[in-house]
N, C-alpha and C positions, 0 to 999 in steps of 0.2 A: 533593582528594576530588571536586570538581566535574568536573574533567577525566577522573577515573577512571570516574565514572558515565557521562560522555558516550561513552567507549569501550565501556562495558557496554551502552549503547543500540545502538551500531553492531553489536556482536556478539550482540545480541538476548538478553542475559542479563536485561535489564530494559527497560521501555518508558517510563521517565521518569527524570528527574534530581531526586531529592529535595532536593539542595542549593539548586536555583534555583526549585523550584516544588513544588506549585502556588501556594504563597505564600511570600514571603520569610521566611527563618529557620524554614522548616518542619522543618528537621532531618533526621537520617538514622535511620531505625529500625534497631535492632541485630539483630533476629532475621532469619535468612535464610529462615524459614518464610513462605509466602504468607499474607497476612492475610485474603484473601477470594477466592472463586472468581471468575475473570474473567468479565465479562459478555459475552454473545453477542447479536447482533441476530437477531430473527426476520425471515423473508423480508418479511412485511407491514410491519414497522418500517423495514426498509431502503427499501422502495418509497415509503413516506410521506416519509422523510427526503430521498431524492434528488429527489423531486418539488418540494421547497421550497427547494433550494439554488440559488445562482447558478451560472452556467456553469462557472467555474473550479473551485469546490468540488464541483460534481456530477461533473465529469470526473475529478477527483482520487479521489473515493470509488468511482466505478464502476471506475476502473483498479485501485485497491487491492483492491476486493472481488472482482474477476474474475481477478486475476493472482497474488495473495498476495505482492506486492512488500513488502519490509520498508520501514520508514519512511525510513531513510537512502538506500536504493536509489531510492525514489520521488522524493526530493528531488534525487538525483544524476543523474536522467535527462537526457540531452541529445538533441536531435533526431536526431543521426546514430546514436543507439542504437536508434531505432525503424525497423524495415524493413517499410515498408507493403506492398510487393509480396509479401514472404514471410509477412506477418501474424505478425511476431515482434518481441520486445524482447530486447536484449542488455544485461543489468545489468553495467556496467563499473566502477561506483564507488559509494561510500556517503558521503553528506554528513550530518553530525550537528552542529548548531549552527555551520554554515558551515565546518566543518573537513572537508576531503576526504580520504577514506581508501579502503582496499580493501574489496570485498565480503566477506562472512563467510567463505566457503569457495570452493574451486575449483568445487564443485557449483553455487554461486550464479551462475556465469558461463554456465550452460546456457541455451539460447534459451528464452524464455517465449512461448507462443503468445498471440496477441491475437484475441479474437472479432471478427468483422466489425462487429458493432454498436459495440463499443468502438473499433475503428479509425475508424469514421465520426465518433465523438465527438472523437477525437484530431485528426482532419483539420479538424473544426470549430474546435477550439482553435488549430490551426496557422494557420488563416486569421484568427483573432480576435486572437491575441497580437501585440505589436509585435516580439517577440523570437523569430524563427523561422529564424534562420540554422542551419546544421548543427551548429555548435559551441555554440549557445545552450542554456541549460537549458530544458527543456520548460515548467517552472513557475518562470520567472525573476521576481525581485521587481521591482515597478514603483513601489515606495513612494518618495516624494520624500526621505524621511529616510535612505534608503540612500546618498544622495550619489553619489560617483563609482562606487560599486558597483551602482548602479541598472541593472538588466538583465544584470549580470555575475555574479550569484550567485542561488541558488534562493531561493524564499520560505522563511520560517521555518515549517515545517509545524506546530510547536507553537503558534504564534500563529494560524495558519489554523484549527487545531482549536479553540482557546480563543475566538477572536473571531467565527468564521464558521460553525462546525459545531455545537459544543456548545450555543450559544444556541438554534439551530433545534431541536435535540434536546429541549431544555427546553420550548420553545414547543409542541412536538407532544405533550407529556405523557409522553415516554419517560424513565423514571427511572433507566435504566441508566447506568453510567459508560462513556462512549465515548471511545476513543482510536484512534490509527492502527492499533495492533496488533489492535484488536477486528475489523477487516475481514479481516485474515489469519486469525485464529482462526475467524471465522464461515465464511470460504471453506473452510477445512479441514473444519469440521463438516459443511458441505453436501455436500462431496465424499464423505465417509465415509457420510452418510446416504443418498446416492444409490447406495451399494454399489460404489463404484469400487475397482478393484484397488489394493492397498496400494503396489505399485511405481509405479503411475501417479501416485497422490497424492504419493508421495515425490519424484518427478521434477517435478511441477508446483510443489511447495513448495521444490524445490532443496535438500533436506536432504543433509548429508554422507553419502557412501556407507558409512562405517564404522559408522553407526548402525543400519542395517537389513540383515540377512543376505541378503535377496533380491537385493542388488546382485551377489552372486556368480553368480546364476543367470540374471538377465534384465535386459534394457535396454528400457524402455518406448519405444514408437515414437510419433512426433509425431501421427499420426492418433488414437491412443488418447487422448492428452493433450488434443487439440482437442475430441474428443467429450465428454470429461469436463468440460472447461471450459464447452463449449456448453450442457450440461445445466443448469449453475449459472446461467448468464446467462439462459436461457430461464425458469427458475424465478423469477428476480428481475424479469423483464420481463412475467410472465404477467398481472398486474393491469393493467399499462399497456396491453397489447394489447387486453384486454377492454373498456377504457373508451373506445377509439377507435371 
């Protein structure tokens, strides 16, 4: 069952494995009905959170919040997937609990625009991390306990969330349940709140074409996607710019 839930995480049917967490022997709930409405971050909450995170975690949440990458895609990023000159990311794989698999759909392989602000952060991380060869994972583990796999596999994003992000959320007095999928949901909500075209939102989130009829009629162009993404990044950076 644990392996089954890991596959469900990769295909985005759930965002956690109840067999292994949040605590041992937590069990599996039997109902398929959602127990609670997923929490979303307010812009001000995100701004406060990112300001308190260390560089790796800050770049992780900014990248997730501004690209809508799924957790497995975020973990599976290698440096050669990032095209800095074209300001784009190509999600080629999904890694869940160190098991490498395919991305969710063919639509998931569409280029993902990177805002210039985010590209600067990624370049900062490129210069900071010891693992910056083209084939290295962007967020490779450097933990001594990884042994021979040190630098050769991505960090455990569930551990990063539990040990480095959720404690900061709690310290800030934010009472919401925050996970990696929270950033994708919040990004989606901000895009809709900005009045973006449904087709542009669909393409930015790389949903399968069979789910939205507009696929039959239109193909969103990259400039439109960049403009939509840029609006969200500007919203998230607004307080930061005012305080300088």
